[in-house]
gemmi code that builds the backbone of each chain (N, CA, C; Angstrom):
import gemmi

chains = {
    "A": [
        ("MET", (110.698, 111.368, 94.026), (109.781, 111.064, 92.928), (109.813, 109.556, 92.662)),
        ("ALA", (108.641, 108.936, 92.554), (108.600, 107.498, 92.328), (109.020, 107.190, 90.902)),
        ("LEU", (109.781, 106.104, 90.735), (110.189, 105.652, 89.415), (109.133, 104.687, 88.900)),
        ("THR", (108.875, 104.713, 87.605), (107.750, 103.937, 87.102), (108.134, 102.541, 86.668)),
        ("SER", (109.390, 102.282, 86.373), (109.750, 100.961, 85.884), (110.164, 100.063, 87.043)),
        ("PRO", (109.641, 98.839, 87.037), (109.976, 97.928, 88.130), (111.417, 97.426, 88.030)),
        ("GLN", (111.907, 96.929, 89.143), (113.242, 96.363, 89.196), (113.254, 95.038, 88.441)),
        ("LEU", (114.332, 94.776, 87.717), (114.505, 93.481, 87.071), (114.934, 92.462, 88.109)),
        ("ARG", (114.305, 91.331, 88.097), (114.688, 90.253, 89.003), (115.124, 89.051, 88.184)),
        ("THR", (115.908, 88.178, 88.792), (116.475, 87.053, 88.063), (116.347, 85.777, 88.870)),
        ("ALA", (115.884, 84.735, 88.218), (115.875, 83.392, 88.803), (116.890, 82.577, 88.008)),
        ("ARG", (117.962, 82.153, 88.677), (119.009, 81.425, 87.972), (119.387, 80.193, 88.760)),
        ("GLY", (119.597, 79.089, 88.067), (119.987, 77.871, 88.758), (120.185, 76.730, 87.781)),
        ("SER", (120.273, 75.558, 88.319), (120.454, 74.355, 87.532), (119.660, 73.242, 88.188)),
        ("ALA", (119.072, 72.373, 87.380), (118.300, 71.268, 87.938), (118.568, 70.001, 87.141)),
        ("LEU", (118.522, 68.879, 87.823), (118.665, 67.592, 87.148), (117.449, 67.356, 86.260)),
        ("VAL", (117.642, 66.567, 85.220), (116.562, 66.428, 84.232), (115.322, 65.763, 84.822)),
        ("ALA", (115.511, 64.874, 85.790), (114.330, 64.259, 86.406), (113.447, 65.321, 87.051)),
        ("ALA", (114.079, 66.307, 87.670), (113.320, 67.397, 88.293), (112.673, 68.276, 87.229)),
        ("ILE", (113.387, 68.536, 86.136), (112.819, 69.339, 85.050), (111.622, 68.611, 84.454)),
        ("ASP", (111.711, 67.306, 84.278), (110.587, 66.528, 83.736), (109.357, 66.688, 84.622)),
        ("ALA", (109.560, 66.713, 85.935), (108.439, 66.845, 86.862), (107.978, 68.290, 86.984)),
        ("GLY", (108.871, 69.214, 86.683), (108.576, 70.638, 86.835), (109.260, 71.201, 88.069)),
        ("VAL", (110.134, 72.192, 87.862), (110.857, 72.831, 88.958), (110.303, 74.234, 89.141)),
        ("THR", (109.829, 74.539, 90.331), (109.359, 75.894, 90.605), (110.567, 76.789, 90.828)),
        ("ILE", (110.723, 77.773, 89.972), (111.872, 78.678, 90.081), (111.475, 80.026, 90.660)),
        ("ILE", (110.192, 80.361, 90.554), (109.652, 81.580, 91.161), (108.355, 81.158, 91.855)),
        ("PRO", (108.334, 81.197, 93.171), (107.130, 80.708, 93.855), (105.953, 81.655, 93.646)),
        ("ALA", (104.764, 81.076, 93.737), (103.557, 81.891, 93.653), (103.479, 82.824, 94.849)),
        ("ALA", (102.966, 84.019, 94.632), (102.777, 84.987, 95.715), (101.412, 85.636, 95.507)),
        ("PRO", (100.568, 85.635, 96.521), (99.214, 86.174, 96.355), (99.231, 87.602, 95.844)),
        ("ALA", (98.400, 87.852, 94.850), (98.220, 89.187, 94.286), (99.468, 89.753, 93.618)),
        ("ARG", (100.425, 88.921, 93.350), (101.617, 89.352, 92.618), (101.537, 88.820, 91.186)),
        ("ILE", (101.915, 89.662, 90.241), (101.874, 89.306, 88.821), (103.300, 89.271, 88.296)),
        ("ILE", (103.691, 88.116, 87.763), (105.045, 87.942, 87.239), (105.019, 88.047, 85.721)),
        ("THR", (105.974, 88.798, 85.181), (106.143, 88.895, 83.733), (107.555, 88.471, 83.381)),
        ("VAL", (107.670, 87.376, 82.649), (108.976, 86.900, 82.192), (109.395, 87.739, 80.986)),
        ("VAL", (110.602, 88.346, 81.053), (111.026, 89.245, 79.981), (112.238, 88.717, 79.205)),
        ("ASP", (112.957, 87.733, 79.711), (114.083, 87.170, 78.959), (114.504, 85.853, 79.587)),
        ("VAL", (115.100, 84.978, 78.776), (115.478, 83.642, 79.246), (116.693, 83.161, 78.470)),
        ("TRP", (117.604, 82.481, 79.167), (118.570, 81.623, 78.475), (118.638, 80.299, 79.199)),
        ("MET", (119.026, 79.266, 78.455), (119.198, 77.929, 79.031), (120.452, 77.303, 78.448)),
        ("ARG", (120.993, 76.360, 79.182), (122.157, 75.601, 78.725), (122.013, 74.182, 79.248)),
        ("SER", (122.197, 73.237, 78.351), (122.037, 71.830, 78.705), (123.394, 71.168, 78.908)),
        ("THR", (123.476, 70.322, 79.916), (124.633, 69.441, 80.063), (124.229, 68.121, 79.447)),
        ("GLY", (124.751, 67.833, 78.247), (124.246, 66.716, 77.453), (123.085, 67.194, 76.599)),
        ("SER", (122.853, 66.557, 75.494), (121.789, 67.015, 74.581), (120.413, 66.560, 75.060)),
        ("THR", (119.412, 67.383, 74.801), (118.054, 67.114, 75.298), (117.229, 66.394, 74.252)),
        ("ASP", (117.686, 65.281, 73.752), (116.864, 64.561, 72.792), (115.666, 63.934, 73.517)),
        ("THR", (114.730, 63.480, 72.793), (113.522, 62.778, 73.260), (112.382, 63.729, 73.627)),
        ("CYS", (112.634, 64.756, 74.418), (111.522, 65.604, 74.840), (111.064, 66.495, 73.682)),
        ("ASP", (109.881, 67.093, 73.817), (109.416, 68.076, 72.836), (110.117, 69.414, 73.060)),
        ("SER", (110.120, 69.827, 74.308), (110.719, 71.123, 74.627), (110.904, 71.244, 76.130)),
        ("VAL", (111.708, 72.234, 76.515), (111.818, 72.641, 77.913), (111.215, 74.033, 77.999)),
        ("ASP", (110.212, 74.184, 78.837), (109.407, 75.405, 78.834), (109.539, 76.182, 80.138)),
        ("VAL", (109.358, 77.479, 80.022), (109.165, 78.360, 81.175), (107.672, 78.679, 81.190)),
        ("THR", (106.987, 78.272, 82.242), (105.527, 78.299, 82.229), (104.969, 78.561, 83.621)),
        ("ASP", (103.740, 79.064, 83.661), (103.056, 79.181, 84.960), (102.074, 78.033, 85.145)),
        ("GLY", (102.175, 77.036, 84.281), (101.291, 75.894, 84.342), (100.094, 76.041, 83.417)),
        ("HIS", (99.871, 77.274, 82.950), (98.766, 77.523, 82.030), (99.268, 78.138, 80.729)),
        ("THR", (100.211, 79.026, 80.843), (100.765, 79.748, 79.700), (102.260, 79.459, 79.599)),
        ("VAL", (102.714, 79.193, 78.382), (104.150, 79.008, 78.148), (104.725, 80.335, 77.695)),
        ("PHE", (105.716, 80.845, 78.427), (106.293, 82.142, 78.129), (107.538, 82.017, 77.261)),
        ("ALA", (108.231, 80.901, 77.384), (109.435, 80.668, 76.583), (109.590, 79.164, 76.428)),
        ("SER", (109.935, 78.721, 75.242), (110.019, 77.296, 74.977), (111.277, 77.006, 74.163)),
        ("PHE", (112.064, 76.045, 74.633), (113.291, 75.641, 73.949), (113.091, 74.214, 73.453)),
        ("GLU", (112.998, 74.039, 72.144), (112.859, 72.694, 71.586), (114.116, 71.887, 71.875)),
        ("ASP", (113.955, 70.567, 71.844), (115.118, 69.725, 72.131), (116.271, 70.034, 71.164)),
        ("ALA", (115.931, 70.409, 69.933), (116.988, 70.723, 68.959), (117.769, 71.975, 69.336)),
        ("ALA", (117.212, 72.833, 70.169), (117.902, 74.062, 70.562), (118.948, 73.787, 71.635)),
        ("LEU", (118.681, 72.805, 72.473), (119.529, 72.599, 73.665), (120.558, 71.506, 73.395)),
        ("THR", (121.553, 71.853, 72.616), (122.667, 70.943, 72.373), (123.678, 71.055, 73.500)),
        ("ASN", (124.462, 70.037, 73.673), (125.347, 69.918, 74.822), (126.245, 71.146, 74.992)),
        ("GLY", (126.108, 71.840, 76.123), (127.004, 72.929, 76.473), (126.757, 74.245, 75.778)),
        ("ALA", (125.782, 74.333, 74.892), (125.531, 75.570, 74.136), (124.536, 76.437, 74.879)),
        ("LEU", (124.902, 77.694, 75.131), (123.982, 78.629, 75.765), (123.030, 79.158, 74.709)),
        ("LYS", (121.750, 78.963, 74.908), (120.765, 79.423, 73.936), (119.861, 80.481, 74.579)),
        ("ARG", (119.723, 81.597, 73.882), (118.842, 82.656, 74.336), (117.492, 82.499, 73.656)),
        ("ILE", (116.458, 82.908, 74.328), (115.145, 82.861, 73.714), (115.153, 83.800, 72.524)),
        ("GLY", (114.540, 83.389, 71.429), (114.603, 84.142, 70.188), (115.496, 83.484, 69.165)),
        ("ALA", (116.384, 82.612, 69.612), (117.258, 81.880, 68.700), (116.439, 80.825, 67.965)),
        ("ALA", (117.042, 80.186, 66.969), (116.364, 79.126, 66.226), (115.890, 78.032, 67.181)),
        ("ASN", (114.748, 77.436, 66.848), (114.180, 76.333, 67.641), (113.720, 76.767, 69.024)),
        ("THR", (113.411, 78.020, 69.162), (112.779, 78.500, 70.390), (111.455, 79.175, 70.023)),
        ("ALA", (110.529, 79.179, 70.948), (109.244, 79.849, 70.752), (109.033, 80.820, 71.895)),
        ("PHE", (108.436, 81.949, 71.602), (108.374, 83.017, 72.599), (107.132, 83.882, 72.406)),
        ("THR", (106.046, 83.249, 72.002), (104.821, 83.992, 71.724), (104.381, 84.845, 72.908)),
        ("ASN", (104.498, 84.290, 74.103), (104.002, 84.977, 75.300), (105.106, 85.602, 76.135)),
        ("LEU", (106.309, 85.731, 75.565), (107.378, 86.425, 76.279), (106.959, 87.876, 76.472)),
        ("GLY", (107.075, 88.373, 77.673), (106.660, 89.734, 77.957), (105.191, 89.871, 78.319)),
        ("THR", (104.462, 88.774, 78.319), (103.053, 88.773, 78.719), (102.948, 88.431, 80.197)),
        ("ALA", (102.122, 89.147, 80.913), (101.987, 88.907, 82.342), (101.312, 87.573, 82.630)),
        ("ALA", (101.857, 86.837, 83.596), (101.176, 85.642, 84.083), (99.943, 86.058, 84.879)),
        ("ALA", (99.061, 85.108, 85.113), (97.885, 85.413, 85.921), (98.319, 85.741, 87.347)),
        ("SER", (97.554, 86.587, 87.985), (97.872, 86.997, 89.349), (97.983, 85.801, 90.281)),
        ("GLY", (99.022, 85.779, 91.089), (99.185, 84.718, 92.077), (99.821, 83.451, 91.548)),
        ("HIS", (100.238, 83.450, 90.283), (100.878, 82.265, 89.719), (102.387, 82.353, 89.850)),
        ("GLY", (103.031, 81.211, 90.154), (104.476, 81.133, 90.139), (104.949, 80.663, 88.777)),
        ("ILE", (106.251, 80.461, 88.652), (106.842, 80.088, 87.376), (107.661, 78.809, 87.541)),
        ("GLN", (107.511, 77.916, 86.573), (108.242, 76.654, 86.558), (109.099, 76.542, 85.308)),
        ("VAL", (110.130, 75.700, 85.406), (110.811, 75.186, 84.220), (110.397, 73.724, 84.119)),
        ("LYS", (109.826, 73.348, 82.987), (109.224, 72.023, 82.896), (109.332, 71.486, 81.476)),
        ("THR", (109.538, 70.201, 81.390), (109.603, 69.511, 80.109), (108.202, 69.364, 79.524)),
        ("ALA", (108.089, 69.501, 78.212), (106.852, 69.171, 77.509), (107.104, 67.918, 76.683)),
        ("GLY", (106.109, 67.021, 76.673), (106.269, 65.770, 75.944), (107.010, 64.749, 76.785)),
        ("ALA", (107.660, 63.818, 76.115), (108.376, 62.755, 76.823), (109.533, 63.338, 77.635)),
        ("GLY", (109.986, 62.569, 78.606), (111.083, 63.029, 79.447), (112.368, 63.213, 78.665)),
        ("ILE", (113.268, 64.048, 79.209), (114.534, 64.346, 78.561), (115.432, 63.116, 78.589)),
        ("GLY", (115.989, 62.788, 77.436), (116.963, 61.701, 77.347), (118.351, 62.285, 77.188)),
        ("THR", (119.355, 61.585, 77.498), (120.774, 61.922, 77.306), (121.296, 62.999, 78.250)),
        ("ALA", (120.660, 64.162, 78.285), (121.148, 65.243, 79.138), (121.053, 64.849, 80.606)),
        ("THR", (121.903, 65.468, 81.419), (121.874, 65.200, 82.855), (121.281, 66.367, 83.638)),
        ("ALA", (121.445, 67.592, 83.118), (120.953, 68.748, 83.847), (120.678, 69.895, 82.883)),
        ("ILE", (119.825, 70.808, 83.312), (119.513, 72.020, 82.565), (119.818, 73.215, 83.460)),
        ("GLU", (120.636, 74.132, 82.922), (120.908, 75.390, 83.607), (119.980, 76.445, 83.011)),
        ("TYR", (119.426, 77.307, 83.853), (118.471, 78.298, 83.367), (118.763, 79.665, 83.984)),
        ("CYS", (118.362, 80.699, 83.241), (118.420, 82.067, 83.752), (117.177, 82.782, 83.233)),
        ("VAL", (116.301, 83.147, 84.124), (115.029, 83.771, 83.769), (114.971, 85.164, 84.376)),
        ("HIS", (114.886, 86.175, 83.516), (114.717, 87.559, 83.975), (113.232, 87.877, 84.016)),
        ("TYR", (112.784, 88.546, 85.067), (111.353, 88.837, 85.180), (111.128, 90.089, 86.007)),
        ("LYS", (109.921, 90.586, 85.958), (109.518, 91.694, 86.820), (108.261, 91.282, 87.564)),
        ("VAL", (108.012, 91.960, 88.668), (106.877, 91.649, 89.531), (106.043, 92.901, 89.710)),
        ("SER", (104.755, 92.767, 89.550), (103.856, 93.867, 89.839), (102.738, 93.334, 90.723)),
        ("SER", (101.953, 94.275, 91.233), (100.883, 93.897, 92.146), (99.548, 94.000, 91.447)),
        ("LYS", (98.652, 93.106, 91.781), (97.307, 93.198, 91.248), (96.624, 94.365, 91.930)),
        ("ALA", (95.971, 95.216, 91.165), (95.300, 96.374, 91.725), (94.149, 95.907, 92.593)),
        ("ALA", (93.955, 96.586, 93.702), (92.860, 96.236, 94.598), (91.543, 96.473, 93.894)),
        ("ALA", (90.564, 95.632, 94.155), (89.252, 95.764, 93.512), (88.529, 97.011, 94.001)),
    ],
    "B": [
        ("MET", (126.776, 118.629, 96.884), (128.047, 118.833, 96.186), (127.801, 118.933, 94.683)),
        ("GLY", (126.636, 118.362, 94.175), (126.330, 118.477, 92.760), (126.857, 117.352, 91.910)),
        ("ALA", (127.670, 116.441, 92.429), (128.219, 115.346, 91.626), (127.150, 114.292, 91.381)),
        ("THR", (127.246, 113.584, 90.244), (126.366, 112.460, 89.968), (126.753, 111.292, 90.869)),
        ("THR", (125.757, 110.712, 91.523), (126.040, 109.586, 92.399), (125.320, 108.350, 91.898)),
        ("THR", (125.969, 107.248, 92.016), (125.400, 105.956, 91.645), (125.562, 105.018, 92.825)),
        ("PRO", (124.500, 104.323, 93.222), (124.639, 103.355, 94.318), (125.719, 102.336, 93.972)),
        ("PRO", (126.376, 101.750, 95.013), (127.459, 100.801, 94.723), (126.968, 99.583, 93.934)),
        ("PHE", (125.744, 99.176, 94.146), (125.198, 98.044, 93.406), (123.885, 98.490, 92.767)),
        ("PRO", (123.949, 99.237, 91.646), (122.726, 99.807, 91.081), (121.762, 98.729, 90.607)),
        ("LYS", (120.493, 98.998, 90.822), (119.462, 98.075, 90.387), (119.284, 98.184, 88.881)),
        ("THR", (118.935, 97.084, 88.276), (118.528, 97.103, 86.878), (117.014, 97.212, 86.834)),
        ("ARG", (116.544, 98.132, 86.048), (115.090, 98.292, 85.904), (114.701, 97.832, 84.509)),
        ("VAL", (113.429, 97.478, 84.350), (112.961, 96.962, 83.072), (111.704, 97.702, 82.651)),
        ("ALA", (111.721, 98.203, 81.445), (110.538, 98.777, 80.820), (110.147, 97.829, 79.694)),
        ("SER", (108.995, 97.198, 79.803), (108.579, 96.251, 78.766), (107.109, 96.459, 78.475)),
        ("GLY", (106.716, 96.146, 77.254), (105.323, 96.307, 76.882), (105.133, 96.159, 75.397)),
        ("ASN", (104.079, 96.764, 74.897), (103.711, 96.644, 73.489), (103.212, 97.993, 72.991)),
        ("LEU", (103.695, 98.422, 71.827), (103.253, 99.670, 71.220), (102.569, 99.361, 69.904)),
        ("VAL", (101.337, 99.790, 69.753), (100.656, 99.595, 68.482), (101.250, 100.532, 67.443)),
        ("ARG", (100.955, 100.251, 66.188), (101.590, 101.004, 65.095), (101.369, 102.504, 65.239)),
        ("ALA", (100.176, 102.885, 65.625), (99.881, 104.308, 65.777), (100.767, 104.958, 66.826)),
        ("SER", (101.131, 104.211, 67.846), (101.998, 104.742, 68.896), (103.423, 104.916, 68.390)),
        ("LEU", (103.862, 104.022, 67.513), (105.194, 104.183, 66.912), (105.247, 105.439, 66.050)),
        ("ASN", (104.149, 105.717, 65.374), (104.100, 106.837, 64.448), (103.674, 108.148, 65.101)),
        ("ALA", (103.359, 108.115, 66.380), (102.822, 109.300, 67.058), (103.859, 110.427, 67.101)),
        ("ALA", (103.362, 111.624, 67.360), (104.225, 112.800, 67.566), (105.183, 112.984, 66.394)),
        ("SER", (104.638, 112.904, 65.189), (105.432, 113.084, 63.966), (106.619, 112.142, 63.908)),
        ("GLY", (106.450, 110.947, 64.463), (107.484, 109.940, 64.387), (108.353, 109.852, 65.620)),
        ("ALA", (108.277, 110.849, 66.495), (109.038, 110.730, 67.749), (108.559, 109.542, 68.550)),
        ("GLY", (107.300, 109.151, 68.339), (106.809, 107.924, 68.936), (106.189, 108.132, 70.303)),
        ("THR", (106.359, 107.144, 71.167), (105.706, 107.117, 72.464), (106.738, 106.936, 73.579)),
        ("VAL", (106.535, 107.686, 74.652), (107.443, 107.605, 75.801), (107.199, 106.301, 76.551)),
        ("ILE", (108.247, 105.560, 76.833), (108.125, 104.316, 77.593), (108.697, 104.458, 78.999)),
        ("VAL", (109.576, 105.439, 79.201), (110.069, 105.793, 80.528), (110.027, 107.314, 80.603)),
        ("PRO", (109.242, 107.863, 81.510), (109.103, 109.325, 81.513), (110.365, 110.022, 82.001)),
        ("ASP", (110.449, 111.315, 81.657), (111.531, 112.154, 82.180), (111.507, 112.116, 83.699)),
        ("SER", (112.670, 112.198, 84.306), (112.771, 112.214, 85.758), (113.861, 113.214, 86.133)),
        ("ALA", (113.432, 114.341, 86.707), (114.358, 115.443, 86.963), (115.540, 114.997, 87.807)),
        ("GLY", (116.739, 115.364, 87.378), (117.938, 115.080, 88.141), (118.467, 113.674, 87.996)),
        ("ARG", (117.777, 112.830, 87.251), (118.219, 111.434, 87.117), (118.753, 111.174, 85.712)),
        ("THR", (119.723, 110.260, 85.620), (120.358, 109.908, 84.348), (120.154, 108.434, 84.076)),
        ("ILE", (119.614, 108.146, 82.891), (119.354, 106.757, 82.496), (120.501, 106.238, 81.637)),
        ("THR", (120.876, 104.969, 81.869), (121.802, 104.248, 80.998), (121.123, 102.945, 80.577)),
        ("VAL", (120.871, 102.795, 79.291), (120.260, 101.568, 78.776), (121.354, 100.516, 78.609)),
        ("ILE", (121.112, 99.311, 79.146), (122.141, 98.279, 79.107), (121.776, 97.090, 78.226)),
        ("ASP", (120.511, 96.944, 77.867), (120.148, 95.869, 76.949), (118.737, 96.120, 76.414)),
        ("VAL", (118.476, 95.574, 75.230), (117.200, 95.807, 74.559), (116.841, 94.596, 73.709)),
        ("TRP", (115.571, 94.232, 73.672), (115.071, 93.411, 72.582), (113.733, 93.968, 72.137)),
        ("MET", (113.422, 93.737, 70.875), (112.139, 94.145, 70.313), (111.630, 93.019, 69.430)),
        ("ARG", (110.314, 92.966, 69.264), (109.712, 91.954, 68.408), (108.545, 92.576, 67.664)),
        ("ASN", (108.533, 92.418, 66.361), (107.435, 92.893, 65.527), (106.288, 91.889, 65.569)),
        ("VAL", (105.097, 92.375, 65.829), (103.900, 91.536, 65.847), (103.058, 91.916, 64.641)),
        ("GLY", (102.789, 90.954, 63.777), (102.037, 91.238, 62.566), (102.944, 91.201, 61.354)),
        ("GLY", (102.503, 91.763, 60.248), (103.277, 91.713, 59.004), (104.572, 92.496, 59.092)),
        ("ASN", (105.460, 92.204, 58.155), (106.761, 92.887, 58.129), (106.568, 94.405, 58.072)),
        ("ILE", (107.363, 95.122, 58.831), (107.224, 96.576, 58.895), (107.667, 97.191, 57.574)),
        ("GLY", (106.848, 98.111, 57.072), (107.216, 98.855, 55.873), (107.142, 100.333, 56.147)),
        ("GLY", (107.359, 101.124, 55.117), (107.182, 102.572, 55.215), (108.350, 103.291, 55.839)),
        ("ALA", (108.580, 103.068, 57.101), (109.638, 103.766, 57.827), (111.009, 103.251, 57.416)),
        ("THR", (112.030, 104.025, 57.767), (113.411, 103.611, 57.532), (113.931, 102.781, 58.699)),
        ("ALA", (113.629, 103.233, 59.911), (114.132, 102.532, 61.089), (113.171, 102.715, 62.263)),
        ("ILE", (113.255, 101.790, 63.200), (112.589, 101.923, 64.495), (113.676, 102.300, 65.492)),
        ("VAL", (113.411, 103.337, 66.282), (114.470, 103.907, 67.101), (114.058, 103.960, 68.567)),
        ("LEU", (114.925, 103.465, 69.429), (114.848, 103.707, 70.873), (115.793, 104.874, 71.151)),
        ("GLU", (115.282, 105.937, 71.741), (116.109, 107.123, 72.005), (115.674, 107.773, 73.301)),
        ("ASP", (116.491, 108.704, 73.781), (116.027, 109.454, 74.937), (115.084, 110.555, 74.453)),
        ("THR", (114.424, 111.202, 75.377), (113.385, 112.162, 74.999), (113.962, 113.463, 74.450)),
        ("ALA", (115.293, 113.554, 74.368), (115.947, 114.668, 73.672), (116.355, 114.255, 72.263)),
        ("GLY", (116.107, 113.002, 71.882), (116.421, 112.547, 70.538), (117.758, 111.862, 70.373)),
        ("THR", (118.434, 111.549, 71.472), (119.709, 110.839, 71.365), (119.437, 109.347, 71.189)),
        ("ASP", (119.901, 108.786, 70.074), (119.651, 107.373, 69.773), (120.352, 106.454, 70.753)),
        ("VAL", (119.627, 105.415, 71.168), (120.236, 104.314, 71.908), (120.395, 103.119, 70.972)),
        ("MET", (119.302, 102.750, 70.325), (119.340, 101.648, 69.365), (118.446, 102.010, 68.184)),
        ("SER", (119.034, 101.953, 66.984), (118.283, 102.178, 65.764), (118.310, 100.889, 64.954)),
        ("THR", (117.132, 100.413, 64.553), (117.029, 99.140, 63.856), (116.337, 99.349, 62.524)),
        ("THR", (116.972, 98.970, 61.433), (116.350, 99.112, 60.124), (115.101, 98.242, 60.055)),
        ("VAL", (114.064, 98.737, 59.422), (112.782, 98.028, 59.453), (112.867, 96.663, 58.786)),
        ("GLY", (113.784, 96.517, 57.838), (113.963, 95.216, 57.186), (114.407, 94.113, 58.138)),
        ("THR", (114.903, 94.501, 59.309), (115.320, 93.527, 60.313), (114.110, 92.891, 60.983)),
        ("PHE", (113.004, 93.624, 60.977), (111.827, 93.222, 61.753), (110.861, 92.357, 60.948)),
        ("ASP", (111.288, 91.171, 60.561), (110.335, 90.227, 60.019), (109.332, 89.853, 61.113)),
        ("SER", (108.184, 89.364, 60.685), (107.118, 89.063, 61.639), (107.582, 88.074, 62.697)),
        ("ASN", (107.355, 88.433, 63.942), (107.608, 87.576, 65.099), (109.083, 87.235, 65.320)),
        ("VAL", (109.976, 87.987, 64.746), (111.401, 87.776, 64.986), (111.829, 88.638, 66.169)),
        ("LEU", (112.507, 88.048, 67.144), (112.998, 88.779, 68.304), (114.367, 89.345, 67.943)),
        ("VAL", (114.480, 90.664, 67.956), (115.713, 91.341, 67.571), (116.383, 91.884, 68.828)),
        ("ARG", (117.598, 91.446, 69.068), (118.340, 91.893, 70.246), (119.344, 92.984, 69.870)),
        ("ALA", (119.636, 93.841, 70.812), (120.670, 94.857, 70.592), (121.966, 94.175, 70.198)),
        ("GLY", (122.598, 94.667, 69.140), (123.827, 94.085, 68.647), (123.642, 93.140, 67.488)),
        ("ALA", (122.403, 92.733, 67.217), (122.146, 91.851, 66.088), (122.355, 92.613, 64.780)),
        ("SER", (122.500, 91.873, 63.697), (122.619, 92.503, 62.384), (121.393, 93.379, 62.126)),
        ("GLY", (121.630, 94.584, 61.615), (120.516, 95.499, 61.379), (120.309, 96.513, 62.476)),
        ("THR", (120.967, 96.323, 63.608), (120.853, 97.285, 64.712), (122.119, 98.129, 64.805)),
        ("THR", (121.930, 99.374, 65.196), (123.037, 100.278, 65.506), (122.865, 100.705, 66.946)),
        ("VAL", (123.850, 100.430, 67.767), (123.697, 100.623, 69.215), (124.722, 101.618, 69.737)),
        ("THR", (124.770, 102.774, 69.114), (125.787, 103.779, 69.414), (125.872, 104.114, 70.893)),
        ("ASN", (124.729, 104.325, 71.531), (124.751, 104.791, 72.919), (124.230, 103.755, 73.902)),
        ("LEU", (124.311, 102.492, 73.540), (123.999, 101.437, 74.506), (125.104, 101.422, 75.552)),
        ("GLY", (124.717, 101.456, 76.812), (125.718, 101.476, 77.868), (126.261, 102.862, 78.179)),
        ("VAL", (125.725, 103.885, 77.543), (126.189, 105.263, 77.724), (125.140, 106.042, 78.514)),
        ("ALA", (125.582, 106.839, 79.476), (124.646, 107.664, 80.245), (124.004, 108.699, 79.327)),
        ("LEU", (122.683, 108.769, 79.362), (121.939, 109.679, 78.492), (121.767, 111.029, 79.182)),
        ("GLY", (121.053, 111.933, 78.537), (120.917, 113.272, 79.068), (120.232, 113.311, 80.428)),
        ("LYS", (120.757, 114.126, 81.318), (120.203, 114.233, 82.670), (118.757, 114.682, 82.600)),
        ("GLY", (117.908, 113.975, 83.305), (116.496, 114.341, 83.355), (115.660, 113.769, 82.225)),
        ("LYS", (116.293, 113.110, 81.253), (115.574, 112.609, 80.087), (115.045, 111.201, 80.291)),
        ("GLY", (113.891, 110.934, 79.649), (113.303, 109.608, 79.648), (113.622, 108.871, 78.352)),
        ("LEU", (112.839, 107.835, 78.051), (113.070, 107.039, 76.847), (111.791, 106.970, 76.008)),
        ("ARG", (111.969, 106.886, 74.704), (110.818, 106.735, 73.825), (111.200, 105.837, 72.645)),
        ("ILE", (110.182, 105.266, 72.000), (110.379, 104.447, 70.804), (109.522, 105.040, 69.692)),
        ("GLY", (110.146, 105.262, 68.547), (109.439, 105.830, 67.409), (110.033, 105.330, 66.108)),
        ("ARG", (109.768, 106.056, 65.048), (110.253, 105.647, 63.727), (110.936, 106.822, 63.055)),
        ("THR", (111.670, 106.539, 61.963), (112.325, 107.624, 61.232), (111.806, 107.710, 59.804)),
        ("VAL", (111.830, 108.899, 59.292), (111.559, 109.304, 57.911), (110.070, 109.242, 57.577)),
        ("SER", (109.472, 108.054, 57.554), (108.063, 107.923, 57.195), (107.347, 107.040, 58.204)),
        ("ASP", (106.028, 107.096, 58.186), (105.245, 106.270, 59.105), (105.489, 104.785, 58.836)),
        ("ALA", (105.538, 104.013, 59.904), (105.595, 102.564, 59.788), (104.245, 102.069, 59.265)),
        ("THR", (104.296, 101.058, 58.402), (103.073, 100.486, 57.849), (103.039, 98.975, 58.082)),
        ("THR", (101.888, 98.401, 57.887), (101.648, 96.951, 57.880), (101.673, 96.296, 59.264)),
        ("THR", (102.701, 96.556, 60.046), (102.815, 95.893, 61.339), (101.611, 96.196, 62.222)),
        ("THR", (101.296, 95.277, 63.108), (100.239, 95.504, 64.085), (100.788, 96.254, 65.297)),
        ("SER", (101.913, 95.757, 65.819), (102.468, 96.365, 67.023), (103.907, 95.895, 67.228)),
        ("LEU", (104.545, 96.465, 68.236), (105.930, 96.135, 68.558), (106.039, 95.819, 70.040)),
        ("ASP", (106.495, 94.615, 70.362), (106.843, 94.288, 71.745), (108.243, 94.828, 72.020)),
        ("TYR", (108.475, 95.299, 73.232), (109.798, 95.803, 73.579), (110.150, 95.418, 74.997)),
        ("CYS", (111.452, 95.329, 75.229), (111.968, 95.100, 76.575), (113.280, 95.863, 76.700)),
        ("VAL", (113.309, 96.840, 77.569), (114.477, 97.705, 77.723), (114.982, 97.595, 79.162)),
        ("LEU", (116.232, 97.176, 79.315), (116.854, 97.095, 80.639), (117.715, 98.343, 80.837)),
        ("TYR", (117.609, 98.967, 81.992), (118.367, 100.187, 82.199), (118.660, 100.388, 83.684)),
        ("LYS", (119.591, 101.258, 83.947), (119.887, 101.633, 85.318), (119.786, 103.144, 85.427)),
        ("ILE", (119.663, 103.607, 86.654), (119.439, 105.024, 86.911), (120.479, 105.522, 87.896)),
        ("ALA", (121.043, 106.699, 87.601), (121.948, 107.364, 88.539), (121.341, 108.717, 88.910)),
        ("ASN", (121.626, 109.144, 90.140), (121.133, 110.450, 90.579), (122.106, 111.554, 90.187)),
    ],
}
model = gemmi.Model(1)
for chain_id, residues in chains.items():
    chain = gemmi.Chain(chain_id)
    for i, (resn, *xyz) in enumerate(residues, 1):
        res = gemmi.Residue()
        res.name, res.seqid = resn, gemmi.SeqId(i, " ")
        for name, pos in zip(("N", "CA", "C"), xyz):
            atom = gemmi.Atom()
            atom.name, atom.element = name, gemmi.Element(name[0])
            atom.pos, atom.b_iso = gemmi.Position(*pos), 0.0
            res.add_atom(atom)
        chain.add_residue(res)
    model.add_chain(chain)
structure = gemmi.Structure()
structure.add_model(model)
structure.setup_entities()
């Protein structure tokens, strides 16, 4: 019997702030695949002052956003905590879009790297 | 042999979505099934978050994630669900008696309310992580 719930997948890693400022692809785009981000945590090495936020995004929609005030040095912050935004958490990205971790606003000052853990599921776009 | 078997590295599955208020109140408060029954399989819920969309939930006593036999996994008092607040299992206001516990064989999962119909809220986002054993 087929199970109806998709497998949870995880993208976890760490990137230098210069790469985060430019945008790091953590889940590559796949044709006709729909990614839904369902949970996120981040941890900064050094405080993320200067930037507006560090976002999990498909380039069009922000699924999770950590304001600079949330990412204090060495503190693991889960989405949903103070100074985070999550309006589109659990909303499917557009078909064929990948997922990035990217700075919004000015580049990150002080911090050297951002560690991230993004839980997501993948579904297929129904054939026309 | 009849014994319950679990793969050495069981996959985590995710049930996530949104239930409108009417769905929470459906079936005399039992609510709506989010993972259907599956004969011979046992579900263990390992993590949960929920988020109220719209005004603060009123009317009901609690919002409950349970198996389809009525065994509670997570019960959250409605006062915990301020608008747009993400509530995680283990947070203040939640009771997680059977989180991490194997539920009834063959049973699925549902989300509903207790005592009275939920009012005011538009809908509830949910994300339930679980594993399955045969």
